[in-house]
Structure formats: C-alpha cells, structure tokens
Biopython code that builds the backbone (N, CA, C, O; Angstrom):
import numpy as np
from Bio.PDB.StructureBuilder import StructureBuilder

atoms = [
    (1, "UNK", "N", (7.576, 12.019, -29.252)),
    (1, "UNK", "CA", (7.628, 10.314, -28.934)),
    (1, "UNK", "C", (5.867, 10.601, -28.716)),
    (1, "UNK", "O", (5.453, 11.731, -28.455)),
    (2, "UNK", "N", (5.054, 9.552, -28.849)),
    (2, "UNK", "CA", (3.768, 9.443, -29.121)),
    (2, "UNK", "C", (3.598, 9.062, -27.167)),
    (2, "UNK", "O", (4.390, 8.346, -26.554)),
    (3, "UNK", "N", (2.657, 9.603, -26.690)),
    (3, "UNK", "CA", (2.300, 9.066, -25.513)),
    (3, "UNK", "C", (1.386, 8.048, -25.208)),
    (3, "UNK", "O", (0.483, 7.883, -26.028)),
    (4, "UNK", "N", (1.413, 7.262, -24.125)),
    (4, "UNK", "CA", (0.794, 6.162, -24.439)),
    (4, "UNK", "C", (-0.639, 6.895, -23.848)),
    (4, "UNK", "O", (-0.607, 7.932, -23.185)),
    (5, "UNK", "N", (-1.887, 6.183, -24.201)),
    (5, "UNK", "CA", (-3.235, 6.111, -22.906)),
    (5, "UNK", "C", (-3.798, 5.224, -22.950)),
    (5, "UNK", "O", (-3.548, 4.401, -23.831)),
    (6, "UNK", "N", (-4.805, 5.005, -22.016)),
    (6, "UNK", "CA", (-5.848, 4.208, -21.531)),
    (6, "UNK", "C", (-6.865, 4.338, -22.391)),
    (6, "UNK", "O", (-7.432, 5.423, -22.267)),
    (7, "UNK", "N", (-7.468, 3.381, -23.517)),
    (7, "UNK", "CA", (-9.149, 3.306, -23.520)),
    (7, "UNK", "C", (-9.768, 2.655, -22.555)),
    (7, "UNK", "O", (-9.364, 1.518, -22.310)),
    (8, "UNK", "N", (-10.735, 3.130, -21.881)),
    (8, "UNK", "CA", (-11.716, 2.614, -21.249)),
    (8, "UNK", "C", (-12.724, 1.877, -21.617)),
    (8, "UNK", "O", (-13.390, 2.285, -22.569)),
    (9, "UNK", "N", (-13.019, 0.873, -21.100)),
    (9, "UNK", "CA", (-14.464, 0.577, -21.442)),
    (9, "UNK", "C", (-15.221, 0.696, -20.233)),
    (9, "UNK", "O", (-14.872, -0.009, -19.286)),
    (10, "UNK", "N", (-16.373, 1.605, -20.078)),
    (10, "UNK", "CA", (-16.891, 2.010, -19.529)),
    (10, "UNK", "C", (-18.127, 0.755, -19.004)),
    (10, "UNK", "O", (-18.474, 0.692, -17.825)),
    (11, "UNK", "N", (-18.708, -0.217, -20.107)),
    (11, "UNK", "CA", (-19.888, -0.898, -19.445)),
    (11, "UNK", "C", (-19.398, -1.780, -18.866)),
    (11, "UNK", "O", (-20.197, -2.666, -18.563)),
    (12, "UNK", "N", (-17.692, -2.035, -18.359)),
    (12, "UNK", "CA", (-17.518, -2.920, -17.867)),
    (12, "UNK", "C", (-17.207, -2.685, -16.280)),
    (12, "UNK", "O", (-16.781, -3.469, -15.432)),
    (13, "UNK", "N", (-17.618, -1.171, -16.191)),
    (13, "UNK", "CA", (-17.420, -0.912, -14.536)),
    (13, "UNK", "C", (-18.689, -1.458, -13.831)),
    (13, "UNK", "O", (-18.820, -1.096, -12.662)),
    (14, "UNK", "N", (-19.359, -2.027, -14.191)),
    (14, "UNK", "CA", (-20.737, -2.488, -13.264)),
    (14, "UNK", "C", (-20.248, -4.055, -12.821)),
    (14, "UNK", "O", (-20.750, -4.593, -11.834)),
    (15, "UNK", "N", (-19.269, -4.699, -13.609)),
    (15, "UNK", "CA", (-18.900, -5.825, -13.735)),
    (15, "UNK", "C", (-18.267, -6.402, -12.321)),
    (15, "UNK", "O", (-17.340, -5.678, -11.956)),
    (16, "UNK", "N", (-18.476, -7.334, -11.567)),
    (16, "UNK", "CA", (-17.283, -8.216, -11.019)),
    (16, "UNK", "C", (-16.290, -8.444, -11.520)),
    (16, "UNK", "O", (-16.269, -8.607, -12.740)),
    (17, "UNK", "N", (-15.095, -8.539, -10.741)),
    (17, "UNK", "CA", (-13.611, -8.689, -11.434)),
    (17, "UNK", "C", (-13.587, -10.036, -12.247)),
    (17, "UNK", "O", (-13.182, -10.246, -13.390)),
    (18, "UNK", "N", (-14.287, -11.110, -11.073)),
    (18, "UNK", "CA", (-14.359, -12.436, -12.207)),
    (18, "UNK", "C", (-15.045, -12.324, -13.648)),
    (18, "UNK", "O", (-14.768, -13.024, -14.622)),
    (19, "UNK", "N", (-15.857, -11.450, -13.596)),
    (19, "UNK", "CA", (-16.558, -11.538, -14.989)),
    (19, "UNK", "C", (-15.984, -10.988, -15.723)),
    (19, "UNK", "O", (-15.982, -11.531, -16.828)),
    (20, "UNK", "N", (-15.102, -9.528, -15.605)),
    (20, "UNK", "CA", (-14.254, -8.820, -16.889)),
    (20, "UNK", "C", (-13.365, -9.867, -17.364)),
    (20, "UNK", "O", (-12.728, -10.625, -16.633)),
    (21, "UNK", "N", (-13.360, -9.860, -19.021)),
    (21, "UNK", "CA", (-12.057, -10.539, -19.597)),
    (21, "UNK", "C", (-10.901, -10.860, -19.123)),
    (21, "UNK", "O", (-10.354, -10.027, -18.400)),
    (22, "UNK", "N", (-10.361, -11.869, -19.337)),
    (22, "UNK", "CA", (-8.712, -11.499, -18.870)),
    (22, "UNK", "C", (-7.796, -10.970, -20.133)),
    (22, "UNK", "O", (-6.565, -10.950, -20.174)),
    (23, "UNK", "N", (-8.597, -10.604, -21.016)),
    (23, "UNK", "CA", (-7.368, -9.726, -21.967)),
    (23, "UNK", "C", (-7.507, -8.716, -21.693)),
    (23, "UNK", "O", (-7.083, -8.038, -22.629)),
    (24, "UNK", "N", (-8.138, -7.648, -20.355)),
    (24, "UNK", "CA", (-8.594, -6.409, -20.307)),
    (24, "UNK", "C", (-7.822, -6.133, -19.525)),
    (24, "UNK", "O", (-7.763, -6.893, -18.558)),
    (25, "UNK", "N", (-7.040, -5.146, -19.553)),
    (25, "UNK", "CA", (-5.637, -4.238, -18.632)),
    (25, "UNK", "C", (-6.854, -3.195, -17.676)),
    (25, "UNK", "O", (-7.956, -2.814, -18.073)),
    (26, "UNK", "N", (-6.192, -2.927, -16.322)),
    (26, "UNK", "CA", (-6.616, -1.918, -15.622)),
    (26, "UNK", "C", (-5.879, -0.670, -15.128)),
    (26, "UNK", "O", (-4.783, -0.663, -14.566)),
    (27, "UNK", "N", (-6.558, 0.259, -15.388)),
    (27, "UNK", "CA", (-5.459, 1.211, -14.734)),
    (27, "UNK", "C", (-6.664, 1.863, -13.770)),
    (27, "UNK", "O", (-7.846, 1.529, -13.688)),
    (28, "UNK", "N", (-5.941, 2.898, -13.083)),
    (28, "UNK", "CA", (-6.626, 3.608, -11.839)),
    (28, "UNK", "C", (-6.103, 5.019, -11.987)),
    (28, "UNK", "O", (-4.954, 5.409, -12.196)),
    (29, "UNK", "N", (-7.067, 5.591, -11.851)),
    (29, "UNK", "CA", (-7.180, 7.521, -12.017)),
    (29, "UNK", "C", (-7.443, 7.758, -10.806)),
    (29, "UNK", "O", (-8.046, 7.005, -10.042)),
    (30, "UNK", "N", (-7.029, 8.760, -10.579)),
    (30, "UNK", "CA", (-6.961, 9.577, -9.258)),
    (30, "UNK", "C", (-7.961, 11.181, -9.913)),
    (30, "UNK", "O", (-7.418, 11.974, -10.682)),
    (31, "UNK", "N", (-9.183, 11.339, -9.496)),
    (31, "UNK", "CA", (-10.104, 12.200, -9.792)),
    (31, "UNK", "C", (-9.525, 14.137, -9.329)),
    (31, "UNK", "O", (-9.778, 15.229, -9.839)),
    (32, "UNK", "N", (-8.349, 13.512, -7.665)),
    (32, "UNK", "CA", (-8.473, 14.619, -7.565)),
    (32, "UNK", "C", (-6.927, 15.615, -7.809)),
    (32, "UNK", "O", (-6.834, 16.842, -7.778)),
    (33, "UNK", "N", (-5.812, 14.571, -8.052)),
    (33, "UNK", "CA", (-4.661, 14.881, -8.963)),
    (33, "UNK", "C", (-4.891, 14.727, -10.514)),
    (33, "UNK", "O", (-4.175, 15.344, -11.302)),
    (34, "UNK", "N", (-5.983, 13.828, -10.975)),
    (34, "UNK", "CA", (-5.321, 13.304, -12.207)),
    (34, "UNK", "C", (-4.292, 12.116, -12.950)),
    (34, "UNK", "O", (-4.240, 11.693, -14.105)),
    (35, "UNK", "N", (-3.500, 11.798, -11.695)),
    (35, "UNK", "CA", (-2.326, 10.663, -12.329)),
    (35, "UNK", "C", (-3.711, 9.353, -12.621)),
    (35, "UNK", "O", (-4.902, 9.206, -12.348)),
    (36, "UNK", "N", (-2.650, 8.650, -13.312)),
    (36, "UNK", "CA", (-3.353, 7.454, -13.821)),
    (36, "UNK", "C", (-2.171, 6.237, -14.047)),
    (36, "UNK", "O", (-1.141, 6.406, -14.701)),
    (37, "UNK", "N", (-2.440, 5.361, -13.567)),
    (37, "UNK", "CA", (-1.445, 4.375, -13.130)),
    (37, "UNK", "C", (-2.040, 2.734, -13.781)),
    (37, "UNK", "O", (-3.198, 2.570, -14.165)),
    (38, "UNK", "N", (-1.291, 1.967, -13.786)),
    (38, "UNK", "CA", (-1.439, 0.336, -14.414)),
    (38, "UNK", "C", (-2.277, 0.086, -13.040)),
    (38, "UNK", "O", (-2.178, 0.791, -12.035)),
    (39, "UNK", "N", (-3.098, -1.022, -13.182)),
    (39, "UNK", "CA", (-3.486, -1.917, -12.427)),
    (39, "UNK", "C", (-3.249, -3.049, -12.202)),
    (39, "UNK", "O", (-4.373, -3.552, -12.192)),
    (40, "UNK", "N", (-2.231, -4.175, -11.920)),
    (40, "UNK", "CA", (-2.318, -5.740, -12.210)),
    (40, "UNK", "C", (-3.470, -5.776, -11.272)),
    (40, "UNK", "O", (-3.726, -5.264, -10.183)),
    (41, "UNK", "N", (-4.376, -6.982, -12.530)),
    (41, "UNK", "CA", (-5.305, -7.488, -11.759)),
    (41, "UNK", "C", (-5.312, -7.969, -10.576)),
    (41, "UNK", "O", (-6.010, -7.642, -9.616)),
    (42, "UNK", "N", (-3.973, -9.295, -10.722)),
    (42, "UNK", "CA", (-3.555, -9.802, -9.086)),
    (42, "UNK", "C", (-3.535, -8.736, -7.878)),
    (42, "UNK", "O", (-3.840, -9.127, -6.751)),
    (43, "UNK", "N", (-3.198, -7.464, -8.089)),
    (43, "UNK", "CA", (-3.572, -6.522, -6.915)),
    (43, "UNK", "C", (-4.905, -6.573, -6.645)),
    (43, "UNK", "O", (-5.329, -6.880, -5.531)),
    (44, "UNK", "N", (-5.819, -6.213, -7.853)),
    (44, "UNK", "CA", (-7.140, -6.121, -7.391)),
    (44, "UNK", "C", (-7.956, -7.845, -6.757)),
    (44, "UNK", "O", (-8.757, -7.792, -5.824)),
    (45, "UNK", "N", (-7.706, -8.804, -7.217)),
    (45, "UNK", "CA", (-8.019, -9.906, -6.889)),
    (45, "UNK", "C", (-7.554, -9.849, -5.486)),
    (45, "UNK", "O", (-8.374, -10.494, -4.834)),
    (46, "UNK", "N", (-6.689, -9.414, -4.760)),
    (46, "UNK", "CA", (-6.145, -9.045, -3.498)),
    (46, "UNK", "C", (-7.323, -8.554, -2.494)),
    (46, "UNK", "O", (-7.334, -9.014, -1.352)),
    (47, "UNK", "N", (-8.197, -7.735, -2.858)),
    (47, "UNK", "CA", (-8.924, -6.967, -2.224)),
    (47, "UNK", "C", (-10.352, -7.484, -2.548)),
    (47, "UNK", "O", (-11.156, -7.438, -1.617)),
    (48, "UNK", "N", (-10.759, -7.946, -3.687)),
    (48, "UNK", "CA", (-12.038, -9.139, -3.842)),
    (48, "UNK", "C", (-12.044, -9.256, -5.734)),
    (48, "UNK", "O", (-11.622, -8.573, -6.667)),
    (49, "UNK", "N", (-12.767, -10.509, -5.561)),
    (49, "UNK", "CA", (-12.670, -10.550, -7.119)),
    (49, "UNK", "C", (-14.495, -10.419, -6.982)),
    (49, "UNK", "O", (-15.066, -10.164, -8.043)),
    (50, "UNK", "N", (-15.202, -10.552, -5.974)),
    (50, "UNK", "CA", (-16.752, -10.706, -6.407)),
    (50, "UNK", "C", (-17.328, -9.214, -6.489)),
    (50, "UNK", "O", (-18.487, -9.031, -6.865)),
    (51, "UNK", "N", (-16.366, -7.994, -6.076)),
    (51, "UNK", "CA", (-16.575, -6.479, -5.767)),
    (51, "UNK", "C", (-17.037, -6.076, -7.434)),
    (51, "UNK", "O", (-16.475, -6.709, -8.328)),
    (52, "UNK", "N", (-17.907, -5.179, -7.751)),
    (52, "UNK", "CA", (-17.378, -4.475, -9.355)),
    (52, "UNK", "C", (-16.584, -3.491, -8.821)),
    (52, "UNK", "O", (-16.525, -3.175, -7.633)),
    (53, "UNK", "N", (-15.707, -2.809, -10.152)),
    (53, "UNK", "CA", (-14.743, -1.620, -9.850)),
    (53, "UNK", "C", (-15.362, -0.771, -9.318)),
    (53, "UNK", "O", (-14.907, -0.320, -8.267)),
    (54, "UNK", "N", (-16.859, -0.150, -9.951)),
    (54, "UNK", "CA", (-17.369, 0.907, -9.300)),
    (54, "UNK", "C", (-16.975, 0.741, -7.468)),
    (54, "UNK", "O", (-16.238, 1.565, -6.925)),
    (55, "UNK", "N", (-17.626, -0.497, -6.657)),
    (55, "UNK", "CA", (-17.378, -0.628, -5.543)),
    (55, "UNK", "C", (-16.060, -0.775, -4.870)),
    (55, "UNK", "O", (-15.684, -0.635, -3.706)),
    (56, "UNK", "N", (-15.456, -1.119, -6.037)),
    (56, "UNK", "CA", (-13.632, -1.695, -5.475)),
    (56, "UNK", "C", (-13.095, -0.141, -5.520)),
    (56, "UNK", "O", (-12.442, 0.155, -4.519)),
    (57, "UNK", "N", (-13.224, 0.749, -6.345)),
    (57, "UNK", "CA", (-12.794, 2.450, -6.519)),
    (57, "UNK", "C", (-12.664, 2.810, -5.115)),
    (57, "UNK", "O", (-11.601, 2.602, -4.530)),
    (58, "UNK", "N", (-13.497, 3.247, -4.628)),
    (58, "UNK", "CA", (-13.281, 3.682, -3.056)),
    (58, "UNK", "C", (-12.413, 3.221, -2.414)),
    (58, "UNK", "O", (-11.975, 4.029, -1.596)),
    (59, "UNK", "N", (-11.880, 2.145, -2.398)),
    (59, "UNK", "CA", (-10.787, 1.659, -0.997)),
    (59, "UNK", "C", (-9.382, 2.157, -1.681)),
    (59, "UNK", "O", (-8.352, 1.770, -1.129)),
    (60, "UNK", "N", (-9.288, 2.835, -2.633)),
    (60, "UNK", "CA", (-7.973, 3.131, -2.946)),
    (60, "UNK", "C", (-7.322, 4.217, -2.911)),
    (60, "UNK", "O", (-7.757, 5.167, -3.561)),
    (61, "UNK", "N", (-6.294, 4.333, -2.257)),
    (61, "UNK", "CA", (-5.732, 5.962, -2.098)),
    (61, "UNK", "C", (-4.529, 6.211, -3.056)),
    (61, "UNK", "O", (-3.685, 5.360, -3.336)),
    (62, "UNK", "N", (-4.561, 7.468, -3.515)),
    (62, "UNK", "CA", (-3.677, 7.987, -4.503)),
    (62, "UNK", "C", (-2.442, 7.851, -3.544)),
    (62, "UNK", "O", (-2.303, 8.035, -2.335)),
    (63, "UNK", "N", (-1.458, 7.392, -4.720)),
    (63, "UNK", "CA", (0.004, 7.452, -3.597)),
    (63, "UNK", "C", (1.015, 8.953, -4.066)),
    (63, "UNK", "O", (2.137, 9.192, -3.620)),
    (64, "UNK", "N", (0.232, 9.833, -5.086)),
    (64, "UNK", "CA", (0.801, 11.011, -5.007)),
    (64, "UNK", "C", (0.071, 12.153, -4.313)),
    (64, "UNK", "O", (0.738, 13.097, -3.889)),
    (65, "UNK", "N", (-1.051, 12.139, -4.189)),
    (65, "UNK", "CA", (-1.751, 13.219, -3.128)),
    (65, "UNK", "C", (-2.355, 12.537, -1.870)),
    (65, "UNK", "O", (-2.849, 13.157, -0.928)),
    (66, "UNK", "N", (-2.278, 11.478, -1.946)),
    (66, "UNK", "CA", (-2.994, 11.007, -0.287)),
    (66, "UNK", "C", (-4.701, 10.599, -0.732)),
    (66, "UNK", "O", (-5.341, 9.666, -0.248)),
    (67, "UNK", "N", (-5.100, 11.394, -1.581)),
    (67, "UNK", "CA", (-6.901, 11.364, -1.723)),
    (67, "UNK", "C", (-7.512, 10.076, -1.674)),
    (67, "UNK", "O", (-6.748, 9.136, -1.895)),
    (68, "UNK", "N", (-8.632, 9.823, -1.450)),
    (68, "UNK", "CA", (-9.268, 8.487, -1.728)),
    (68, "UNK", "C", (-10.334, 9.135, -2.688)),
    (68, "UNK", "O", (-11.404, 9.497, -2.199)),
    (69, "UNK", "N", (-10.088, 9.299, -4.046)),
    (69, "UNK", "CA", (-10.960, 9.917, -5.173)),
    (69, "UNK", "C", (-10.623, 8.825, -6.106)),
    (69, "UNK", "O", (-9.788, 9.335, -6.854)),
    (70, "UNK", "N", (-10.789, 7.745, -6.433)),
    (70, "UNK", "CA", (-10.450, 6.993, -7.385)),
    (70, "UNK", "C", (-11.255, 6.416, -8.253)),
    (70, "UNK", "O", (-12.427, 6.204, -7.940)),
    (71, "UNK", "N", (-10.715, 6.036, -9.597)),
    (71, "UNK", "CA", (-11.847, 5.527, -10.318)),
    (71, "UNK", "C", (-10.891, 4.390, -11.042)),
    (71, "UNK", "O", (-9.790, 4.662, -11.520)),
    (72, "UNK", "N", (-11.442, 3.170, -11.046)),
    (72, "UNK", "CA", (-10.801, 1.737, -11.714)),
    (72, "UNK", "C", (-11.301, 1.527, -12.902)),
    (72, "UNK", "O", (-12.513, 1.408, -13.085)),
    (73, "UNK", "N", (-10.291, 1.448, -13.977)),
    (73, "UNK", "CA", (-10.986, 1.546, -15.315)),
    (73, "UNK", "C", (-10.463, 0.043, -16.099)),
    (73, "UNK", "O", (-9.295, -0.339, -16.025)),
    (74, "UNK", "N", (-11.391, -0.610, -16.746)),
    (74, "UNK", "CA", (-10.997, -1.921, -17.870)),
    (74, "UNK", "C", (-11.001, -1.098, -18.750)),
    (74, "UNK", "O", (-11.595, -0.020, -18.767)),
    (75, "UNK", "N", (-10.105, -1.720, -19.804)),
    (75, "UNK", "CA", (-9.793, -1.799, -21.023)),
    (75, "UNK", "C", (-8.729, -1.818, -21.750)),
    (75, "UNK", "O", (-8.619, -2.972, -22.165)),
    (76, "UNK", "N", (-7.876, -1.173, -22.138)),
    (76, "UNK", "CA", (-6.762, -1.608, -22.961)),
    (76, "UNK", "C", (-5.620, -0.301, -23.019)),
    (76, "UNK", "O", (-6.074, 0.739, -22.541)),
    (77, "UNK", "N", (-4.232, -0.219, -23.529)),
    (77, "UNK", "CA", (-3.515, 0.685, -23.489)),
    (77, "UNK", "C", (-3.113, 0.960, -25.119)),
    (77, "UNK", "O", (-2.884, -0.097, -25.706)),
    (78, "UNK", "N", (-3.040, 1.657, -25.601)),
    (78, "UNK", "CA", (-2.968, 2.395, -26.894)),
    (78, "UNK", "C", (-1.723, 3.572, -26.729)),
    (78, "UNK", "O", (-1.661, 4.493, -25.916)),
    (79, "UNK", "N", (-0.786, 3.198, -27.780)),
    (79, "UNK", "CA", (0.038, 4.302, -28.504)),
    (79, "UNK", "C", (-0.611, 5.560, -29.402)),
    (79, "UNK", "O", (-1.333, 5.483, -30.397)),
    (80, "UNK", "N", (-0.206, 6.506, -28.847)),
    (80, "UNK", "CA", (-0.180, 7.146, -30.098)),
    (80, "UNK", "C", (-1.301, 9.001, -29.668)),
    (80, "UNK", "O", (-2.099, 9.041, -28.731)),
    (81, "UNK", "N", (-1.130, 9.780, -30.259)),
    (81, "UNK", "CA", (-1.928, 10.836, -29.747)),
    (81, "UNK", "C", (-3.329, 10.632, -29.853)),
    (81, "UNK", "O", (-3.797, 9.938, -30.755)),
    (82, "UNK", "N", (-4.079, 11.230, -28.933)),
    (82, "UNK", "CA", (-5.606, 11.222, -28.575)),
    (82, "UNK", "C", (-6.307, 11.507, -29.580)),
    (82, "UNK", "O", (-5.794, 11.947, -30.609)),
    (83, "UNK", "N", (-7.345, 11.342, -29.473)),
    (83, "UNK", "CA", (-8.282, 11.051, -30.767)),
    (83, "UNK", "C", (-8.880, 12.387, -30.807)),
    (83, "UNK", "O", (-9.045, 13.011, -29.759)),
    (84, "UNK", "N", (-9.275, 12.952, -32.144)),
    (84, "UNK", "CA", (-9.650, 14.330, -31.597)),
    (84, "UNK", "C", (-11.081, 14.331, -32.423)),
    (84, "UNK", "O", (-11.846, 15.292, -32.332)),
]
sb = StructureBuilder()
sb.init_structure("model")
sb.init_model(0)
sb.init_chain("A")
sb.init_seg("    ")
for serial, (resi, resn, name, xyz) in enumerate(atoms, 1):
    if name == "N":
        sb.init_residue(resn, " ", resi, " ")
    sb.init_atom(name, np.array(xyz, "f"), 0.0, 1.0, " ", f" {name:<3s}", serial, name[0])
structure = sb.get_structure()
C-alpha cells in the first residue's frame, strides 16, 4: 500500500497564517525524532493568526519525544511513493 506523504510549499513559511490560502493543508514535523502529523488550521488559529509559520514553529512540543524542535509546513498531502 502506498504511503501518504506531505508536499510542503517552502515559500509559504514566511507568511502569516491569515495570508496562506485556505486550500493549503498543514503538517508539523519534529526535527528531533522525525514524526510528521496533520495540523488543523483551527489549532494554529488558536495560537495566532498574525504570526508566520517560522515564528509559530518554536511554540510547539512533540507529543512523542517531548522536544521543542518543530517545523510547521504548509502544502498538501499526496498518496504514492516518494519521487526519486
């Protein structure tokens, strides 16, 4: 069965949440342990609509390893094998 993967749009990292189109999905990746999870827009809105994804990233803690070493990405989920 093909694995689902996240395709980030790096150019959106500098934009505030309210500036990112609503069709974009969000994912948060722990740079310490590598876990990748969905991040609903509503959860990000509760923190701040005016902060960029780069500014929001340090506020999140990994639920698996407990480290504060996250990256929030805007993009879309895709099915299939990674591109080579």
